[in-house]
N, C-alpha and C positions, 0 to 999 in steps of 0.2 A: 256227827251221822256223815257219812261219805255222800259226795254227789254221784249221784246215777245220772245216765242220759235217758231222756224221755224220749224215746222213740215214738210211741205214738203221738205224743204234742207235734213231732217234727213232722210226720206223715201227716196229721191234720192241716197243718199250715200248707202243704206241697199240695193236697190234694182240695183246700179252700180255693173257689172260683175268685178269678180278679176282680174287680171294680168293672161294671160295664162300661163300653165305650160311649162316653157323653162327648158330644161335639162341643159345646160350649165350653168344658171345661177343659177340652184339648187345645181350644184357640186361648183361651187366657192365661193357661200356663204356657201357650208357645210365645205370649206376649211376656208375659211375666219374669218370666227366666230369662232369655238373653239379656231385658231389660237391666235387671237387677245386676247381673254379672258383666255385663260391658259396662254398666254405670259407675258400680263398684271399682270396677279396672279403671276406669277414668277418670275417677276420684283420686286413686291410690295413685296414680301417673302424673297425674295434672293437664289431661288431655281434654282440652275445652271441647275440640270437635267429634272426638270419642264420647263425649258426653249426650252429644246432643244426636247424634246417631244411634245411639244407646234405644234411646227410647223412638226414633222416627226410623231411619231405614234399616237397623237391625231388628228391632222386636218388632214392627209393623211387618217386614217381610216375614218374619215367622209366624205372627199372626195368619195372614192371607194364606201364605201357604198351607198353614196346619188347615185353616179352613178347605181350601179348595180341593187338599189329597183326602183329609176327613171325610168330604161331603161325596167326594170321586169313588171310595173305596166301599162306603155304605149303600151305595147306590139305591138311595129310595127305601132302606130296610133291609134291602135284599141284596147280598153282595155276590159279583160276577163268580162263578163257580171258579174259574181259572185264578181267581186271587187266591182264594183259599185252598186251590190245590196245589198251586206253585209253592217250592220251598221257601220260607219265611228270608234267609238271605239271597237269594234271588229277585226276590219280588220287591225286597226292600233295596236293592242294588239299582233293577230296572228304574225304580219310581226317583231314589236320589238322582242317578243321572240325568234323567229327563228332567226334573225340576228344578237341578243343578245349571243345566243346560241353557233351559227356555230363562233362566233369572240371569244367567254369565249374559246370553244375550240382551236382555232387556235391561241389564246395566251401563253395558255397553253401548248400546244404543242412546240410551238417554243419556249419558256422560258424552256422545256426541253430537245427537241431534238439537238437545236443546242451545248449547252456544252457537249453532250454526242458524238454526231459525227462531230464535228468539233473544230480546235484549238483555237476557239471563248469561252473564259472562261466566268462562270456566271457571270454576270456583274448587279447593279441594274436597269440599262436600259430594261435587260431582262426581269426582274420580274416587271416591269413596265405594259410590256406588257397585263399581267395577268388580270389586271385593264383597262388599256388606250384601248385595243380594244372592250371589250364588251361595255362598258360606250359609249364611242364615235358612235360603231355600233346602240345602243340605241337610242342615242339620234338623230342621222343623221335618222334612217329609222322612226321614230315618225313625225318627222320635215316636210322630203320629203313625207309620206303618207299623214298626214293631207294637207299637200299644195298642194298635186294633186288630194284627193276628193274634195278640193273647190271648184276646177277648173272643176270637173265633174258633172253630174245630173244624179241621178238613173236612170236607164232605165227602164219601167214597166216590171211586170213581165207577 
């Protein structure tokens, strides 16, 4: 029997509502995904410092940023009107730039401040913060924002 296209099946899948935005699930995913991918890359390439960073600065930053951005977007169950009315790409870009900028300042400040004001010497893991924090923050913010927007509907203006 020849194969036929199931147009009704595709329409049902497209009209099916997405899973609701659940903050704890987003935070858990934001920790696990980068920890597993960076950890795997560390094992494959033999980079011991990347293996440590995978579970600490990379995944930790992702989880914290996912929690903060997700909490801010939910705004107590009532999203801010402008976050649902702003185009998805513009909202995502604005939040990514803000989160990555804040994380870059934090990473740079930490890498500079800790060795200067504590007995902690300047080490390679401190230097990693300058890259790990903003990249992790940008990815987590983009994913959480896009995921959140896929579960909300734009309110009429």
